[in-house]
N, C-alpha and C positions, 0 to 999 in steps of 0.2 A: 201495290194493292194490299189492303190489310188481310190478315189471315183470320177471318171471322166465321161464325157458324153459317153465314150466307154464301160463302165462297165455295166453289167446287173442290178446291184443295182441302178445305176442312172436312167436307163430306167424304172425300176419298180417304182421308186419314182415319176418320171414325170407322169407316167400313173395313179398312185394313187392320186397324188395331182391334176392332171388335171380333173380327174373324180369327185374329192371332194365328194366321196360317201363312204359308208362302209357297210359291212355285220355285223350285230349284232346277235351273236349266243348264247346269254346268257339268263339265267333265268330272269324273270321279276316279279315284285310284281303285285298284283291284281289292285292296283291303276294305275300303269304304263300301264297295259294292257288296262284299260278303256280309258286312255288318248290316247294311240296308236290307238284305234278304232276311236277316234274323228279326229286325225290328223296322218295318217300313214306315213307322210314324216319325222316325228321326231324319234329320237332314243329312244329305250326303256331305262328305268332306270334299271341299273344293281345292283343287291344286292349280296354281298359276305359275307363270315364268316371268312375272313382272320385274323381278330383280336379276333376270338372266340365270336363275337357278330354279330348280323345281322346289316349290315352297307352298305350304298351306296358305290359303287366302287369309285366314284369321291370324296368321303369324307374320303377315307381310306389312311392314310399316309404311304403307302407301294407301291413298284413296283409290281403290280399284273396283270397277264394276265388271261383271262377267255375264255374257249371254251365250248360251249353249247353241250348238248347231241345230239340235232338234227343235228348239223354239223358233229359230229363223225359218225352218222348213214349214212348220205348222202355220206360221203367220204370213207366209208368202213374202218374206223379207229377203231380198236377193242381192242387195248391194248396200254400201254404207249410207247412201242417200235415203234409204228406206228404213234404216234401223234407228235413226236419230229420235224418232217419236218415242221409242222405248227407253231413251236415255236422257234424263232431265238435265244433265250437264253438257250434252253434246247437241250442236245444231249444224245445219248444212245449208250452203248457198248454192242454189241451182242456177243454170243459165243455158242459153241455146247451145253453147259449145262446152264440152267437158273440161277444156283447159281453163275456162273461166270459173270453175267450181271452187269451193273452199269448205273446209271443216273448221268448226269452232268448239273449243272446250272452255268452260267457265267464262264464256263471253268473248274470248280472244281468238282471233284467226287472221289470216292474211287474204285480202281481196285485191288481186292484181292479175292481169293477163301476161305480165312481163315474165320471161324466162330468167330474168336476172334477179329474182327475189325468191327466197325459200318459203315454204309453208311454215306456219307456226305450230301446226299439229302434224305430227309424223305418223305415217302409216307403215307398219312393219308386217311383212307377210312371211311367215315361217323363218323369222330371223333376219330377213333381208329388208333394209330400209328403202322406201321409195322417195324420190327427191322432188317430184312434181305433183301438185294437187290432183291433176287430171288422172293420174294413175290410180287414184282411190276410187274411181267410178266403175272399175271392172266388176262383173258379176262374180259372186262368191260361190265356189263349188267345193263340196266336201269339207265344210267348216266343222271343226271340233268345238271351238269356242272363240269368242272375241273378248279380249281383255281391254278395258278402257282405263288407262292410267291418267289420272287427273292431276294437273299442275305441272310445273317445270320438271322435266326428266332429263336434263342435260348431262348428268353424270354418266349414266349407262347407255343412253340412246342418242346422245349427240345434239348438234346445234339446231336442227329443225324440229325440236320437241319442247320448245320453251313454254307451250301451253298444255301439252300432254301428248299421249301416244295412243294410237289404235293398234293393238297387237293382235293380229289374226293368226290363229294356229289351226292348221288343217288336220284331218284325221290321219292317224298312222295306218299303215297297211296291216291288216289282220292276218293271222295264221289260218290255216285251213283253206276253204274255198267257199265262195258265195257271191252274192250281188243283190241288186235291187233295180226296180223300175218304178219311176214316180211320174205321174201324169196329172196336170192341172189344167182346168179350163174355166174362164171367167167371162162374164158379160162384157161387151165392148170389144170382142174379137181378140181376147188375150188368152194365150195358151203357153204352157211350159212343159218341157220334157227333160227329165233327169234320169240317167242310167249309170250304173257302175258295177264293176266286177273286181274281186280281189282273190288272192290265193297265194299259197306258198308255205314254207316251213319256218322254223325258228331261225334258220341260217339265211334264207333268201325268200323274200315275199314282196308282193307288189300289188298295186291297185291302179285302175284306169276308170276315169269318170268322164261322162259326156253331158253337155247341157245345150238345149236349144229353146229359145223363147221368142215370142212375137206378140205385139200389141198394136192394134190398128191406130189407136189414139183416141183422145176424148175432146179434141178441139176440131171444129169444122172450118175449112177454108171455103167461104162462100163464092170465091172467084171461080172455082171449078167443082165444088161439092165434095172434095176429098177430105179424109180424116188425117190429122197430123197430131203431134205430141205423143207419138208412139215409138216403138223400137223393134228391132229385129236383131237377135243376138245368138251367137253360138260359142261354145267353149269346150275345151278338153284339158284334162289334168291327169298326169301320170306320176306315180311315185314308186320307187324301188328302194327297199331297205336290205342291206347286205351286212350280215353279222357273222364273219368267219370264226370269231372267238368271242368269249363273253366280254372281254375288255374292249373290243373294237366294233364300232358300228358306223356304217357309211350309208347316208341317205341322199338319194338323187331325186329331185323334183323338177318337172317341166310343166309349164302351163301355157295355154294360148287361148285368147278370147278375141272375137271379132264382133263389132256392134255397129248398127246404123240407127241413129236416133233422129227423129223429126221434130224436135222441140222448137217451136217458133221463137223469134226474138221478141217475146212478150205478146200478150193478148190485151187488146184495148180495155182499159180499166176506167179511165176518165180523161177529160180534156181540160181540167182546171190545173194548169201547170204552174209550179213554183219557179220563180226566176232567181237565179244566182246573181249577185250575192245577197240580195235583200230578202229572199224567200217570199216575196210578194206573189200572191196567187192571182193569175189572170186566166180567163177562159180562152179557148182556142176553137171556136165554132167551125173554122175552115177544116181542121183535121177531122172533126166529127162528120162533116159532110163528105170528106174524101174517103172515109172507110165505110160509108153507108153501103148496104143496109145494116151493117154491124152497128149495134148500139153499145158503146162502152159502158161497163158497169162492173162492180166488184164480183159479180157472179157470171160475167160473160165468158162463153167458151167458143167464140167465133172470131175469125180474122178475115181480112180481105186483101190477099196478096197474090201478085202474079208469079211469085217465085217460091219454090219449095226450100225452106230453110232446113238444113240437115247437116249431120256430122257423122263421119265414119271413123272408127277407132280400131286399132289392133294393139293389144297388150300381150307381151310374151316374156317369159323368163325361164332361166335354167339355173339351178343352184345345186351345190354339193356340200353337204355337211358331214364332217368326220368327227366322231367323239371317241376319245381314247381314255378309258377309266383305269386309274391306278388306285391303290388302296386309300390314299389320302387326297388325291386331286383328280379332276377330270379336265382333259385338254380338248378344246373345241376349235375347229376351223370351219368357217362358212365362206365359200367362194361363190359369187353370183354375178350374172349378167341379166339386165332387164332392158327391154326395148319398148318404145311407145310411139306409134304413128297416128297422127290426127289430121283429118282433111275436112274442113268445114266450109259451108256455103251459108251466108246469112243475108237476109233481107233487112238492111238497117233502117230503111224508111218505113217499112210495114204498110206500103200503099200499093194499089193495083196499077197506078200510072202516075207520071209526074205532073205536077201543077206548078204555076208560078209561086214562089216562096216555099214550095214543098218539093225539093229535088229528090230524085231517087238515088239510093246508094246500095250497091250489091257487092258484098265482100266474099273473097275466097282466100282461105289460108291453109297452108300445109305445114306440118310440124314433124320433125324427125328427132327423137330423143333416145339416147342410149346411156346406160350407166354400168360401171363395173365396181363391185365392192368386194372387199376382203376383210374379214374379221378373224382375229386370233385371240383366244382368251383361255384363262385357267381359272378354275373354281375349286374351292375346297369341298371335300365330301364329308357328310356327317356333321355332327355338332362338335366343334372344337373350342378351345379358349378364344381363338380368333378365326372367324369364318370370313371368307373373302371371295371376290371375283375381280379379275384384272385382265386387261387386254389391250390390243392394238387394233386400230381401224383405219381403212383407206377407202376413199371414194374418188371416182373419176367420172364426171358427167359431161355430155356433149349434147347441145341443143341447137338445131338449125331450123329456121323458119323462113317462109316466103309468104308475104301477105299482099293481096291485090284488092284495090277498091275501084269499082267502075261507077261513074257518076253520070246521070242524065238530068240536066237542069235547063231552066228557061232563063235566058238573059234578056228577053223581051217577048212580047206576045201581042198579037192583034186580034186574038180570039175574043169572042164575046163572053163576058163573065156569065157563069151560070147563076141561077137564082140564089144559090147558097153563097155566092161571092167568089167561088173558086174560078180561077182562070186556067183553062187547059193549055198545055204547050202545043204549039203548032210545029209542023215539020221544019219550017224555016227558022224558028226561034230556038230549036233544041240544041243544046251544047252537050257533047258526049266526050268524056275523057276518062283517064284512069291514073292511078298511082300504084307503083309496085315497090315494096320495101323488102330487102333481104337482110336478115340479121341473125345473130346467134350468140350463144354464151358458152363458155368453158368454165367448169368448176372442178377444183381439186380440194380435197380435205384429208388431213392426216390427224390422228388423235391417239393419245394414250390415256387410259382410264383405269380406275379401280375403286371399289367400294368394299368396306369391311365392317364386320360387326364384332365388337369386343364383348364377350360374355362375362360381365363383371361378377355376376352371381346367377343362380338358377332363374331369378326373376328379372334382373336388371341387365340391359344391354345398351351399348353405345354404338351409334352408326356414324360412319365417316366415309365420304366419297369425294373424289376429285377427278377432273378431266381437263387435259390440256389439248387445245385444238389449234392447228395451223390451217388457214383458209387461203386459197388462191382463186380469184375470180376475174375473168376477162370477157369482153364483148366486142362485137363488130356490128355496124349498122350503116346501111346506105339506102337511098330511095330515088326513084325516077318518076317524075310526074309528066304526063303527056302535054299538059298546058298549065299555065300559071293561074292561080286563083280559083281552082276547082273547089267547090264546097266539101269540106271534110278531108281534103288531101293536102298534106304539107308540100312545100316546094322541093324541087330536086336538090339532092345533096350528095356529095361524094362520100364514099365509105370512110367511116371514122372508127377508131379503136380506142379501147381503154382497158386498164387492168388495175388491180389492187390486191393486197395481201394483208391479213390480220392474224394476230395470235391472241388467244383468249383462254380464260380459265373459268370453269363452272364446277359446281359441286353441291353437296349437302351434308348436314351434320345434325345429330339430335339423339335423345334418349328413347328407349323403348322399355316398357315395364309391364310384366304380367301381374295384374292385380289379383287374379285368381287363375286357376288352370284354364278357365273358359272366358276370361276377360283380359284384353290387352289394350294398353294405351301407349301412344307415341306422340312425339312433338319433333318437328324438323324445321330447319332453316335451309333454304335452297337458293342458289344463284344460277340463273339461266342465261343463255346466250343464243342469239340468232345472228348469222353472219352478215357481212356487208351486202349491198344490193345496188343494182343499176336499173333504171327505169327504161328498159329496152322494149319498144313496141312500134307499131306501124308509123305513127306520127311523131316519133321521137325527134326532139329539136335540140339545138345547141344548148339551150338553157336547162336541159334535162340530162346532161351527160355527167354531172357530178356524182361521185360515189356516195351512197347512203351509208352512214355509220351503222355498226351493228346495233341490234335491239337487245337490251339487257334487262333482266328481271331479277327481283328478289322476292322471296315468298316465305311466309310462316304458315305452317299447317299443324293442327293438332287433331288427333283422331282417337276413337274408341271403337274396338271391335269386340263383340260379345256373343256368346251362345248361351241361351237360358232355357229353363224348363226341360232339363235333361236333353239338350240339343234338339229341342222342338221349335225353338225360336232363335233367330239370328238377327241382331241389330247392329249395323255399322254406321257410325257417325263421323263426319269430318267437318272441321271449320278451318277457313283459310283466309289469308290476306296477302295479295300479290300486287306488286307495283312494277310497271314496265317503263323504262326510260329509252328514248330514241325510237318510240313506236313507229313502225314502218306501215304507212297507210296511203291509199289513194285519196286525194282531195281535189276539188275543183279550184280553178283560178281564172281570172280575166286577163287575156292578152290581146291588146288592140280591139277590145270589145267582143272577143270571141271566148267562149268558155272552153278551157282545156283541162285535162286531168293530169295531175302531177303525183308521182310516187315520192313521198318525202318522209323524213323523220318528223312525224307529226307532233311529237312532244311526249307527254307522260299520261298514262292511263292506269287505272287500278281495277281490280276485281276482288271482291270479298263476299263471303257467304257461308252457308251451312248446308250440308247434304246428308240425307239419310237413305240407306238401303235396308229394307226390312224383309225378311223371309221367315216362314215358319211352317210347320207341318204337325198339326195336332192329331190328325188321323191319317190313315194310309190312303184315303180317297180324295181328300180335299186339300188343295194347295193354293196359296196366294202369294203374290209378290207386289210390294209397294215401294216406289222410289220417289223422292221429292227433293227439290233443290230450291233454295232462295238465294239468288246470286245478284249482287249489285255490281255490274260492270260499267264503269263510268270514265268519261274523259276528265283527267285531272288538270292538265295544263296543255292547251292546244297551241301549236305554232301556226299562226295565221300567215298565209302567203302574202308577199308584199302587195300593197294596194288594197287589201281586203281586211285589214286589221280592225276596222270599225264595224264590220258586218259579219264576222264569223266567230263570235264568242260562243263556243259550245262547251265551255268548262262546266262540269257537273252533269252533262247530258249523258244518256245511255249509249254504250257501244252498240253497233249494229248487230243484228242476229242474236240478241241476248235478252230473252224475257226475264223479268224479275222472279217470277215463279213458274215452275214447270214440274209436272208430276205424271207418273204412269202407274197403272194398276192392272194386275193380271190375276185371274182366277182360273183354276182348273179343277174339275171334279171327275173322278173315274168311278163308274158304276159297273159292277160285275153282273152279267146277265146269265151266263152259263160258265162252265169250267173253261171254255175256249173263247167266249165272246165277252166283250166289254164295250161300254159307251163312255166316251170322253166328251165332257162339256167344257168349253172354254169361253172366256169373256175377257176383254181387255179394254181399257180406256186411257186416253192421254189428254192432258189439259195443259194449256199454257196461257199466260197473260199476254197483254199487248207487246208486240215486238217491233222495234224501229229498224228499217233496212238501210237507212242512209246516215252516214256519219255526220253530215251537215244538218240533220234533223229536218229535212224537207217535210212540210206538213202533210203531204199526201202519200208519203212512202212508209207506210206501216201496215201491219196486220193486227186487227183487233183480237181480243181474247176468244178462244174457241176450245171445244172439246170434241174428240172423235171416239166413237164406240165401235168395236168389232166383236164378232162372235163366231164360234166354230163348234160343230158337233161331229163326232167321228165314231164309226163302228169299227172295232178292231178285233182281229182274230189272232190266237196264238199260232196259227198256221202261217202267219207272216203277211197277211193282207189287211188293208184298211180302206175305208171309204169315208170321206169327210165332206161336209157341207160348210161353206164359209161365207160369212156376210161381212162386208167392209163398209165403214162409215154409215152405220145404221141410222144415225140421225140426219143423214143427207145434208151435212154441213159443208158449204163451199168456203174454201180458204186459199191463201196464196203462200207459196214458199219464197216469193220475192215480189215486191212492188217497187217499180223503178221509174224515175222521171227520165224520159228520153230527150227532153228539150222541147218537143212539140206536143207530147201527150204523156199520160201515165199508163204503164203496162204492168200486167201481173204475169207470173209464171204459175201454171196450173199443175198441181200434183196429180198423180194417178188416182188418189183417193178423194178427188174433189167432189164426188157425188156417191150415192149409195150404189153398190153393186154386189152380186153374188157369184159364187163359183163352186166347183167340186174338185176334190183331189182324190186320186186313186194311187195306192202304193202297194207293191208286192216285194217282199224280201225273201230271197231264196239262198 
């Protein structure tokens, strides 16, 4: 889409540049806070740990975006799936089960339910990497900031960061004593409670936070009149910091979250289905009749199902970080264990009863995942001729799953066809059966890494980093089917096993130059790596047991970071060009006339573009933030499955979940009423162009361009209390986070903000 005066992106740009202001939502150092108190018109200094060392954002030679915890709380953004609207380079794939979710950075991510493949985007929580995409769906509590590292980060963060890293840093425990109580209520039966206490001395201090949230849902099941697409979540997080001497600090963190989500397996969107491999569109009036009185449409929020699709999750973790600081170096050890349990029930047919040619399929799956990680590293202190960070990393992961599919089908029927043409199953013609698969994956990884900066002169620096990784991956899989030929159920097969191991090298190199004290430029060349994979899932077949080769990337990035107008305006730019070889992706294929999904090395893809983060503060009361990205993520050379080479040429087509343009704008104005009272006015807008959700470019699997507007007004007191009124999706714009072809119809996944709603937030700090 051209960037013209008629486009929303252009208008947002004019507004942001004309205002020449910015909202700064990031954590700040104590020194910056003191300076801010002297001159509140200047931007705070932002500190990040993107290079595993504490470093100013403006001196970090990476494309990094930062969102502060205060902004997340103000905007009712409670997990990674909800913050992507504020991040032009990040997108999220939702699904009925959390284990089917995925994160994308710069258009690249991994879509697969298999435990045998790693995510392309890594989530790191307080220094602990998570290995499965579903772990990224936990609700966030006590967030200090979220750092989004864009592009391959394989040197310091490892193999499952070939597209980028979401680095979540929670708040440290404060000295003294205090706490807070935060209550929110919104239309639609949504409420949220957060509470926390902290206390201690400089030697020993701690904090404890609790969270509880519930949402009835915004989709109606006409079969029983119930609300679905909601959630019920609880969580607790504790932190203890022990510092017996100035050189030694020990941090213990424990967290636990439990959630139940009722996201349906899609909401009827349409019945004009594209047929693989030709992508020819044909109407399916029988499905439309079967889901009646529901009328499929792009704005539909109704289903007709006899089953409650739901998933329960528990996420828990325990970590111990030890930092020992010597005059010239700091030694760090992070030991952690994380667990994730997932239990899902899915209505795969999305129908109230079975009909001939429309069988019913009900799935149940259990997942038990655990991981142990250990990282040891050393980092130089202060600025030396050669600054560095180096370390060792070990990962041990275990994933076990049991998946069951129950099928109710008609093999014949003497029932009289309904006027719509549907033929109901009779008791005599109903076939009932099931299949149960037991499978799992073991993954071990060892790595040694290091990155250094050679300070050639006060202005010129050279960056060099390298990582050596050893990966071991193994799987097992077996399945029992109660009868042969059940729709959607593979045949019985004895348990099979497989294993592989790979050694790999990744790294980056490049110069960094201070043009002025307030302007820095950098250029880097990076090599990324994502480990080997197996396509382990319910219907795994002998043809899918081959190991997938690692996915490798090479990337060139140039960036400019600047602070202008006496630190009242901050503009950060990044341009990049990244190519991926051995791209691991799910693709459809025809086997004996039946469409199956294969996880393969799909070929070569590329992503290139330019990004801008603009912040400014011309006055103490007005703040604005503007972020925009133009990213072209495309298939470069696709490997067609055998037998489909003449009908799956998608070279040059966009990668799924990657709009070409995406922008976000946030304004905040603070008005003093009295010495103790003030009003905060907030407004934000997010916009994106058309996004395709299907790698095969199915004609109905896309979301058109849309814009979402939100607003907030809050009365705040210096006594510690505040009252806020919040309006979401003020334009009442319906949109989808996923549009998917199920084979019989088109379904959409409905976000929480699919329609306009209002709420109130009350907070008291003591």
